[in-house]
Each structure stands twice: as structure tokens, then as C-alpha cells.
C-alpha positions in Angstrom: -29.0 0.8 -62.0 -30.8 3.6 -60.3 -29.8 4.9 -57.3 -32.7 5.9 -54.8 -31.9 8.6 -52.1 -34.2 8.2 -49.5 -35.2 11.9 -48.2 -35.5 12.4 -44.8 -37.9 14.6 -43.2 -36.9 16.7 -40.6 -38.6 19.8 -38.7 -37.6 23.4 -38.5 -33.8 24.2 -37.1 -35.1 27.1 -35.2 -37.6 28.5 -32.5 -39.5 31.5 -32.1 -39.7 32.9 -28.8 -42.0 35.7 -28.2 -40.8 38.3 -25.5 -43.2 41.0 -23.9 -40.5 43.8 -23.1 -41.0 46.7 -20.7 -40.5 50.3 -22.4 -37.0 50.5 -20.8 -35.9 47.2 -21.7 -37.1 47.6 -25.6 -34.9 51.0 -25.4 -31.6 49.6 -24.0 -31.9 46.6 -26.5 -32.5 49.1 -29.6 -29.8 51.4 -28.6 -27.3 48.2 -27.8 -28.3 47.0 -31.2 -27.5 50.6 -33.1 -24.4 51.2 -31.5 -23.2 48.0 -32.3 -23.3 49.0 -35.7 -26.9 48.2 -36.4 -26.7 44.4 -35.0 -29.3 42.3 -35.0 -31.7 42.0 -31.8 -32.0 38.3 -32.1 -28.2 38.0 -32.5 -27.6 40.4 -29.3 -29.7 38.3 -27.2 -28.3 35.1 -28.6 -24.6 36.5 -27.6 -26.0 37.4 -24.5 -27.9 34.6 -23.2 -24.8 31.9 -24.4 -22.5 34.2 -22.6 -24.7 33.6 -19.4 -25.1 30.0 -19.7 -21.8 29.5 -20.0 -20.9 31.8 -16.7 -23.6 30.0 -14.9 -22.0 26.4 -16.1 -25.2 25.6 -18.3 -23.2 24.2 -21.3 -22.6 20.9 -23.5 -21.7 18.3 -21.0 -22.8 15.3 -19.0 -21.9 16.6 -15.8 -24.5 18.6 -13.7 -24.7 21.8 -13.1 -23.9 22.8 -9.4 -26.7 24.5 -8.1 -26.9 28.3 -7.4 -26.0 29.3 -4.0 -28.0 32.4 -4.0 -30.7 33.8 -6.5 -29.8 34.9 -9.7 -29.0 38.6 -9.7 -30.4 39.5 -13.4 -33.9 38.5 -13.1 -35.6 41.7 -14.5 -37.9 43.5 -11.7 -40.8 43.8 -13.6 -43.3 45.2 -10.5 -46.4 46.6 -11.6 -45.6 48.2 -14.9 -47.2 46.8 -17.8 -44.8 45.5 -20.9 -45.6 47.3 -23.6 -43.8 45.8 -26.2 -44.2 42.3 -28.0 -41.1 41.1 -30.0 -40.3 37.8 -31.3 -36.8 36.5 -31.6 -35.6 33.5 -33.7 -32.9 30.8 -32.5 -31.4 27.7 -33.4 -32.6 24.0 -31.6 -29.2 23.9 -29.6 -29.6 27.4 -28.5 -33.3 27.0 -27.7 -32.2 23.9 -25.6 -29.7 26.1 -23.8 -32.1 28.7 -22.8 -34.7 26.2 -21.4 -31.9 24.6 -19.5 -30.4 28.0 -18.1 -34.2 29.7 -17.4 -34.6 26.4 -15.4 -31.3 26.7 -13.5 -32.2 29.8 -12.6 -36.0 29.7 -11.2 -36.9 31.8 -14.4 -39.2 31.9 -17.2 -37.2 31.5 -20.6 -38.3 34.9 -21.6 -37.2 36.4 -18.2 -34.1 34.8 -18.8 -33.5 36.0 -21.9 -34.1 39.7 -21.2 -32.2 39.7 -18.1 -29.3 38.0 -19.6 -29.5 40.6 -22.5 -29.5 43.5 -19.8 -26.5 41.9 -18.1 -24.7 41.4 -21.3 -25.5 45.4 -22.6 -24.1 46.3 -18.8 -20.8 44.5 -19.6 -20.2 45.2 -23.4 -20.8 48.9 -21.8 -17.9 48.6 -19.0 -15.7 46.1 -21.3 -15.8 46.2 -24.7 -13.1 48.0 -26.3 -14.3 47.3 -30.1 -10.6 46.7 -31.2 -11.9 45.1 -34.2 -13.8 48.0 -35.8 -12.6 49.2 -39.3 -11.3 52.5 -37.6 -10.3 54.2 -34.5 -13.2 56.5 -35.0 -15.6 53.6 -35.4 -14.5 52.1 -32.6 -14.9 55.4 -30.3 -18.7 55.6 -31.9 -19.4 52.2 -30.8 -18.3 52.8 -27.1 -20.0 56.5 -27.3 -23.0 54.6 -28.1 -23.1 52.0 -25.5 -21.9 54.7 -23.1 -25.3 56.5 -23.4 -27.6 53.7 -22.9 -29.1 54.0 -19.0 -29.3 50.8 -17.4 -31.2 50.0 -14.3 -28.6 49.5 -11.4 -28.6 46.0 -11.1 -26.9 45.8 -14.5 -24.4 48.2 -14.5 -20.5 47.6 -13.9 -17.8 49.2 -13.0 -15.2 50.1 -16.0 -12.1 48.1 -16.1 -8.9 50.2 -15.2 -7.3 50.5 -18.8 -3.7 48.5 -18.4 -0.4 50.2 -19.2 
């Protein structure tokens, strides 16, 4: 007797998010990706939104997230300058849902949450990332030097952590 396998039809496991970036934002993301050994922009942005969502308390739990006590400080200041670059990133369904939940939590659009979270992430990398898993001390220095060259708006800059003795 032949076994019949039911084939379950499912949708795509990824979603595309389209972002309109100011030239400075695009430059920051390009420089960060280059400094991090040519990391893909999507990977940088996914790491950033997951980190920021967790920092905000938005994670996979049944517990409600405590409301913000002040406005989210990383909302990009768009001013009147038009966006000049359109990019798309692809994220998994779970990451797409985290983005939606976190953006709602901070009262921002999804694109602005992704951009603000990524700018803040680059600021934290500049201040804290040591590249301890680089292939060599020279590569670690090159990565840190590449991050150091990135010029960020003041709201995304963090003081360097003092070295431990």
C-alpha cells in the first residue's frame, strides 16, 4: 500500500521592508557594513532591531510591555530634507512581527523604527565593540578603526567604555 504524503502549502517565510533613507543614514549603514567585514545591510538591521526590541522589553512573552515613560530617543529627525535612497531589506516572519510590535510600542512607523534602531546600534558598536572574534589583532584594529571613522548624529553617540585592567 502506497503512502500518501499530504503537502501543506505555506506562504513565504520572509517579508520585505522598504526604507527611504537620508543620504547620511545610508552612508552610516554602508560604512558600518564595510567596517564589519562587508556585513550585509539586512543582517546589520536585523541585529539592530532585535537588540533594540529586547532593550525595550518587546520579546516573545505573554507579559505585556511596560509603557514608555518618555519618548523613544532614537526616532530619526527627518526635518525637511528629502530622502534620497530607497533600500529594501528582507526579514523573517518572527523578526517582522518583532519590528511591528516594537514600532507600535515606541509610536513610530516600522521604517523609522528600523532606521533609528540601526543608527543606535552603530553608535553602540562604535563605543563598545571590541572585535574579540576577529581572525587577528590586526583585523580587530581595522574593524574598530572603520567603526571609529563613522560620523553619527549626536543622539546616537555613546561614550566609550573605559578599558578594564
